[in-house]
Every structure is written in C-alpha cells, then in structure tokens.
C-alpha positions in Angstrom: 135.4 44.2 63.7 136.3 40.7 64.7 133.4 38.3 63.8 134.3 36.1 66.8 133.6 39.4 69.1 130.0 39.6 68.0 129.5 35.9 68.6 130.9 36.0 72.0 127.6 37.5 73.2 125.4 35.7 70.8 124.0 38.7 69.4 124.7 37.4 65.6 121.8 34.8 65.8 119.4 38.0 65.9 120.2 39.2 62.5 117.3 38.2 60.5 115.4 39.1 57.1 115.0 42.4 55.4 114.2 45.8 56.9 110.7 47.2 55.4 112.8 49.7 53.5 114.7 47.2 51.6 112.6 47.2 48.5 113.2 51.1 48.3 117.1 50.8 48.6 117.2 48.1 45.9 115.1 49.9 43.9 117.2 53.1 44.2 120.2 51.2 43.4 118.8 49.5 40.4 117.6 53.0 39.2 121.1 54.4 39.8 122.8 51.5 37.9 120.2 51.4 35.0 120.4 55.1 34.4 124.1 54.9 34.1 123.8 52.2 31.6 121.1 53.8 29.5 123.1 57.1 29.3 125.9 55.4 27.9 123.5 53.4 25.4 121.8 56.8 24.3 125.0 58.5 23.6 125.9 55.7 21.4 129.1 55.0 23.3 131.0 51.7 22.7 133.0 51.9 25.8 132.3 49.7 28.5 129.4 50.4 31.1 130.6 52.4 34.0 132.3 50.2 36.5 130.4 51.8 39.4 126.9 51.1 37.6 128.1 47.7 36.7 128.8 47.0 40.3 125.4 48.3 41.4 124.0 46.1 38.8 125.8 42.8 40.3 126.3 39.7 38.4 129.1 39.0 36.0 130.9 42.4 36.2 131.0 42.3 40.1 132.2 38.9 39.8 135.1 39.8 37.5 136.1 42.7 39.5 136.4 40.3 42.5 138.5 37.7 40.4 140.6 40.3 39.3 141.4 41.7 42.9 142.2 38.2 44.6 146.1 37.7 44.9 145.9 34.1 46.4 142.8 32.3 45.5 143.7 29.7 47.9 143.7 31.4 51.2 140.5 31.4 53.4 139.6 34.9 52.7 139.4 34.6 49.1 138.1 31.1 48.8 135.0 32.0 50.8 134.3 35.0 48.4 134.9 33.1 45.4 132.7 30.6 46.6 129.8 32.9 47.5 130.3 36.2 45.9 128.2 36.5 42.6 128.8 32.9 42.2 125.2 31.7 41.0 125.5 28.9 43.6 122.8 28.1 46.2 124.6 30.0 48.7 125.3 33.2 46.8 125.4 36.1 48.9 123.3 38.0 46.4 120.3 36.0 47.7 120.8 37.4 51.2 118.1 39.7 52.6 119.2 43.5 52.4 120.1 45.2 56.0 119.3 48.9 56.3 117.8 49.3 59.6 116.6 52.1 61.7 119.5 53.4 63.5 120.9 56.2 65.7 124.2 57.2 67.3 124.7 56.8 71.3 124.6 60.5 72.5 127.3 61.6 74.6 125.1 63.0 77.3 123.4 59.7 77.8 126.9 58.6 79.6 125.7 61.2 82.2 122.9 59.4 83.2 122.9 57.3 86.6 122.6 53.9 84.6 124.7 55.1 81.7 123.6 54.7 78.2 120.9 52.5 76.8 122.1 49.7 74.4 118.3 49.0 73.7 116.2 52.3 73.8 115.7 53.4 70.4 114.1 56.8 69.9 111.5 57.9 67.4 114.6 59.7 65.4 116.1 56.7 64.6 115.9 56.0 61.0 117.6 54.0 58.1 120.1 55.7 55.7 118.3 57.5 52.8 119.7 56.6 49.2 120.0 59.4 46.7 118.3 58.0 43.4 119.8 60.6 41.3 123.4 60.0 41.9 125.4 59.6 38.3 129.1 59.2 39.3 131.5 58.6 42.1 132.0 62.2 42.3 128.4 63.1 43.0 128.2 65.0 46.2 125.0 63.1 47.0 126.9 59.8 46.9 129.8 61.0 48.9 127.6 62.4 51.3 125.9 59.1 51.8 129.1 57.6 52.6 130.1 60.1 55.0 126.7 59.6 56.9 127.1 55.4 56.5 130.6 55.9 57.9 129.2 57.2 61.3 125.6 55.6 61.2 125.5 52.3 59.2 125.8 49.2 61.6 128.4 47.2 60.3 128.3 44.4 63.0 126.3 44.0 66.1 128.4 44.6 69.2 126.6 43.7 72.5 130.1 43.3 74.2 130.5 47.3 73.9 127.6 47.6 76.8 130.4 47.6 79.2 131.7 50.9 77.7 128.3 52.6 77.9 128.2 52.8 82.0 130.0 56.3 82.2 132.5 58.4 80.8 135.2 56.7 82.5 134.0 53.5 81.1 134.0 54.7 77.6 137.6 56.0 77.9 138.6 52.5 79.5 137.8 50.6 76.4 139.2 53.4 74.1 135.8 55.3 72.9 136.1 58.8 72.2 133.1 61.0 73.5 132.0 63.8 71.1 128.8 66.3 71.8 128.1 66.3 68.1 129.5 62.7 66.9 128.4 60.6 70.0 130.2 57.8 71.8 132.9 56.1 69.7 130.7 55.5 66.6 128.5 53.0 68.5 124.7 53.1 67.3 121.5 51.3 68.4 119.7 49.6 65.6 116.3 48.1 65.3 116.2 44.4 63.9 113.3 43.1 61.7 111.9 41.3 64.7 111.4 44.7 66.7 114.4 44.1 69.0 116.9 46.5 69.3 120.8 45.9 69.4 124.1 47.8 69.7 126.5 47.9 66.7 129.7 49.3 65.9 130.2 51.2 62.6 133.1 52.6 60.7 134.0 55.2 62.6 134.3 52.9 65.9 137.9 51.9 64.4 138.4 54.4 62.1 137.6 57.8 63.4 140.1 59.4 66.1 141.2 62.6 67.6 144.1 64.5 65.8 146.7 66.2 67.9 144.6 69.5 67.6 141.5 67.7 69.0 139.4 67.5 66.3 137.8 64.1 65.3 139.2 63.0 61.9 137.5 60.1 59.9 140.0 57.7 58.6 142.4 58.2 61.4 142.9 54.8 63.1 141.7 54.8 66.9 144.7 53.6 68.5 143.1 53.5 71.9 140.2 51.1 71.0 140.6 48.2 73.0 138.2 45.6 71.7 139.7 42.4 73.1 139.5 43.9 76.5 135.7 44.7 76.1 134.9 41.2 74.5 136.5 39.4 77.6 135.3 41.8 80.4 131.7 41.8 79.0 131.9 38.0 79.8 133.1 38.9 83.5 136.7 37.9 82.5 139.3 40.2 83.7 141.5 40.8 80.7 144.5 41.8 82.6 144.6 38.0 84.3 143.3 36.3 81.2 145.4 33.9 79.1 142.9 34.3 76.1 144.6 35.5 73.1 142.4 38.5 72.9 144.0 39.8 76.1 147.2 40.3 74.2 145.5 42.4 71.5 145.8 45.6 73.3 144.7 49.1 72.2 144.6 49.8 68.4 144.9 46.0 67.4 142.3 43.4 66.2 142.1 39.8 64.8 139.5 40.1 62.1 140.7 36.6 60.7 140.6 33.8 62.8 138.4 32.4 65.6 141.2 31.8 67.8 142.5 35.6 68.0 146.0 34.8 67.6 146.7 37.1 64.5 146.1 40.7 65.6 146.8 43.4 63.2 147.0 47.3 63.8 143.9 49.2 62.8 144.9 50.5 59.5 144.7 54.3 58.5 142.0 54.8 55.9 143.0 58.2 54.9 145.7 57.1 51.9 143.7 54.3 50.7 143.3 55.6 47.3 147.1 55.6 46.7 147.4 51.9 47.7 148.3 49.0 45.1 146.8 46.5 47.5 144.3 46.0 50.3 144.8 44.3 53.7 148.1 44.3 55.6 149.0 41.1 54.0 148.2 42.3 50.4 145.1 39.9 50.1 143.4 42.2 47.4 144.9 43.8 44.3 144.1 47.4 43.8 142.2 50.2 45.7 139.6 51.6 42.8 136.2 52.2 43.9 134.6 49.0 42.9 137.4 46.9 44.6 137.0 49.0 47.9 133.4 48.6 47.6 133.3 44.9 47.2 135.8 44.3 49.9 133.4 46.3 52.2 130.4 44.6 50.9 131.7 41.2 52.0 133.3 42.6 55.1 129.8 43.5 56.5 128.6 40.1 55.0 131.0 38.1 56.9 131.0 40.4 60.2 127.1 39.3 60.4 127.8 35.7 59.8 126.5 35.7 56.3 123.1 36.3 57.3 122.5 39.8 55.6 124.1 42.1 53.1 124.5 45.7 53.1 122.7 47.8 49.8 125.3 48.0 47.3 124.8 51.7 46.8 125.7 52.2 50.7 129.2 50.4 50.2 129.9 52.2 46.9 129.1 55.6 48.7 131.4 54.3 51.6 134.0 53.6 49.2 133.7 56.7 47.4 133.8 58.8 50.9 137.0 56.6 52.1 138.7 57.6 48.8 138.0 61.2 49.4 139.7 61.2 53.0 143.1 61.7 51.1 142.1 65.3 50.2 142.6 66.5 53.7 146.1 65.0 54.0 149.0 67.4 54.0 150.8 67.9 50.4 154.0 66.3 49.8 155.4 69.5 48.4 154.6 71.4 51.6 156.6 68.7 53.4 159.5 69.0 51.1 159.7 72.7 51.5 159.5 72.3 55.4 162.2 69.7 55.6 164.4 69.8 52.2 167.3 67.8 53.7 165.0 64.9 55.0 163.3 65.1 51.6 166.5 64.6 49.8 167.5 61.7 52.3 164.0 60.3 51.5 164.4 60.2 47.9 167.7 58.3 48.0 166.9 56.0 50.8 163.1 55.2 50.9 161.5 56.2 47.6 162.5 52.7 45.8 159.6 51.1 48.0 157.5 54.2 49.0 157.4 55.9 45.7 155.8 59.4 45.1 153.1 60.6 44.6 151.3 57.8 46.7 154.4 57.2 48.7 153.5 53.4 48.3 154.4 50.6 45.9 153.9 46.8 45.2 153.9 44.4 48.0 157.2 43.3 49.5 158.2 39.6 50.3 158.1 38.6 53.8 161.8 37.5 53.5 162.5 41.1 52.3 160.9 43.0 54.9 161.8 40.7 57.7 159.4 41.7 60.2 157.2 39.2 62.2 156.0 37.0 59.4 152.8 35.5 61.1 150.2 37.5 59.4 151.8 37.3 56.1 151.7 33.6 56.4 148.2 33.2 57.7 146.0 30.3 56.2 142.9 32.8 56.2 144.7 36.1 54.4 148.3 35.2 53.6 150.0 35.8 50.5 153.7 35.5 51.5 154.1 39.2 51.2 153.1 42.3 53.0 151.8 45.6 51.3 153.6 48.8 51.3 151.8 51.3 53.2 151.3 54.7 51.8 153.4 57.1 53.9 150.8 60.0 53.2 149.7 61.0 56.7 152.3 58.8 58.5 153.2 61.7 60.8 149.9 61.5 62.5 148.9 57.9 61.9 150.0 56.6 65.6 151.3 53.1 65.9 153.5 51.4 63.0 154.2 48.2 61.4 151.5 45.9 60.3 151.1 44.6 63.7 151.4 47.8 65.7 154.6 46.9 67.7 156.4 50.7 67.1 154.5 53.6 68.6 156.5 56.5 66.6 158.6 57.6 64.1 161.4 58.0 66.4 161.1 54.5 67.3 160.9 53.5 64.0 164.2 54.8 63.3 165.8 53.9 66.5 168.9 51.2 65.7 168.3 49.9 69.4 165.0 48.5 68.5 167.0 45.7 66.9 168.3 44.5 70.2 166.6 42.4 72.6 167.2 44.9 75.5 164.6 47.3 73.5 161.8 48.4 75.9 159.9 50.5 73.5 157.7 48.1 71.8 154.0 48.6 72.4 152.8 44.7 72.4 155.2 42.2 73.7 158.9 42.6 74.8 162.1 42.6 73.1 163.5 43.4 69.8 161.6 44.8 67.0 163.2 43.4 63.7 162.7 43.9 60.1 162.3 46.8 58.2 165.8 47.8 58.9 165.8 50.8 56.0 167.3 54.0 57.5 168.7 52.7 60.6 172.3 52.8 59.4 172.0 56.5 58.6 174.0 58.7 60.4 171.8 60.1 63.4 171.5 63.6 62.0 170.3 62.4 58.8 167.8 60.0 60.5 166.5 63.0 62.5 166.2 64.9 59.1 164.2 62.0 57.7 161.9 61.8 60.7 161.1 65.7 60.5 160.4 65.1 56.7 157.8 62.2 57.5 156.4 63.9 60.2 155.0 66.6 57.8 154.1 64.4 55.0 
C-alpha cells in the first residue's frame, strides 16, 4: 500500500511506541531462533544454522541475506535498506519498537448499519496475533497458520482514507472492496494504538485477496477492482474523475508504492506463484524468493509503509513468507494443462519456454530494451534495475490484468496483434497501442488460440 496514501490523511503520525504484548512476541521469536540453533549444536552439526532461525535472531545473517538479494544498490529502495536494515547505525530499524496491536476485521454486517461501519469502535474481541513458540521449521503447521492469520488480520499500514468505503455496501463496491460474511470487508481492520486510539488499517488481504470465477475468495489473487487512488482523493473531497492528480490515473488494480508523486503505478501482483520467481518486484529489485528474502522484503515493506516508526515481529513476517509461498499449492498442475490443451502446450514449448521455463514457468529478468514494454518503472530512480522480472505463468489464466503496469486485460488481448496499433481500444489504462512483449503475435491465428487455451489452464 502506498506510503503517501496514509500520509494524506495524517494518520502515520499516530503510530507510536510498542504494544503491551511486544515483549511476549520478542521472547517467542527469540525462543524459536535459539531453539533451532541449540538443536543444531546438540546434534553436532557442522552445517550453518538454519536460515530461518538466523533471520529471527537478526544481526549479521539477516544483513547478509539482504545484501545478497539487492540487485541495484544505488536505487533509492535498496540504498535505504542498506543504510537502515541490521546496519548497526543509530538509525537502524532494529531499534524501532515492535508493533503487534489488538486488531479485528471490519464485519460485513456493519455496512448495513445506518451510518455504515465504524473505523474507530474496537470490540472486546480484538486481540494481537498469538505467536506459536514451538515452531521448528518453515513447514510447521503453526507457523503457516500464523501467516494465514496475519495475512488477513495484521495491520500493514494505517489507512484512514478507506473510511469512504465503509458507509455502505455500495461504497465498498465503488472502491473495489470485496464483502464477505466470514472474511469481512476487503481485508480492512481496526487496530488499537498504544496511546489508546483506534485506527483503520489495510492488511495483505486488501490488495492480495480477490474472488475467483467461482465466487470463492482466494488469497494471493490480486484485487484488480481495488481503487486506492480514488479512495485517497475522495477522502479529501476531491472527485477523482475530475482531478489532474497522478493518483486519479492509477485506476483499479494499480498502486504506486515507490514515489511520493504517484507517477509510477504498477499492477498489484499475483502472490500465488511467488515461490517460483527468480526476483521480487516488477522491476526485479530483489534477487531470489526464498523464505528469508521474502520475509525481509515483507518486514521492510511494513516498516517503510509506517514511516519507519515501528517494525513488525520477525516471526510474523517469516510466517507471512511461509504462508505466501504455500499459496502455489492450490494452482493447477502444468501436467493437467498440457493434457487438456496439448497443441497449445507444444506451441508454448517452441515459442515461450526460453523465458518462461518449466516447472516454475519463469526465468531471469529481461532487459528493458529486449522486452520493449513501457520502460518507466524499470528506469525508476526508486526501484529501477534496467530490467523487468519474468513473471511466473503459473495461474496466469485467472490472474486478471497483465504486464507490469496492468494495461492488458486478458490473454486474448495479450495475443491480439492489433494491440500494437495506435487504433487499439482495448487497453485498460490510457489510450492507444500497447507495445512490447510481441512474442507470439506473429503466430497464425489458430496457433494463437491454441496457446491461449493452454495458458488459461496453466
């Protein structure tokens, strides 16, 4: 979620100090890390300590993991983290108070009240996340369960601007929030701050949970309807449709999480195939998607989203990483797609597999000059690396908007040669041609249809 969105309403200044439960959280994390380290020692192992345990302990191991993941240390994203993450400096984020507030989801039924749902009335049922102290590995059911709970309940960023979506079910729909009797309203939660005040916040589920074609809510699926730019502006009384503010051009399913100007919107990514990626971020800012790299990415995201005033418990971000990596288990198997659409599978192997190599259907980043799509994000002073990552195509058939900036709405549009023409009318944002990634456009029409059929089942 964009840092500038929260600051627009001024709520970031209200994030202070440690919750009363932070000592319990820190102790649980230390016990988990120490237990794994002692277990290795007692067994007489000469292998390095478990990476997950070393991450929980912080210090040199976590620092080295960050350094190994950074692709371009000179962009602003990387430079900030290298300066503040386990750096030993006076501004080291490790010195920040740990943030685990009592929180509760906004219930769907609250939207039916005359005044809508309250953003500040916390019930007695609100509680911090409970940490398992006996987890021993990333596959531990307790750790994954904590990650699942944190995905839907941990407040990643305060978001007073989303109050405009809580006045009714129609308002929630206007800003792209799903409403569910069990899961609540678009992943929004109320959270109690240490000073006793209660604030509205977004969770991972706000951006990364959406309804599948069969009506189920699916974690990891990008919420292509979420219109944060509109919510931010209209919470300030500015009609988005008439505004020249850059955030008005984001539209549904896009955010600028990098700049204060809002001029570099990117598509909300699909988290389900994360474990197969070679790099994180659309512009390949971080190398690898192993659990520790992903946990550090999530930890630093929450820190910067809250104006570097608090940090999440590391066991929570490690649990989130474990849970996000588990989401790929629910995706269709490539063997099934190949059996369902064998002609398309054969065309894919000859035309697409050089970049999107099985079994992850991904590969190393591609230079901007090679892919030739809009290079704005790849050249960003904040996150740019001069390349774009190759997304995994696992789950692409149900993903929604495609390309890093979400300008293509479907696989059919992606493989329509007409999109290279200025007369193209099918782009989701802006007008005119959608150039770049011309692979497959020169295939005969029948082969393009066969390829699309295969990808829809992948």
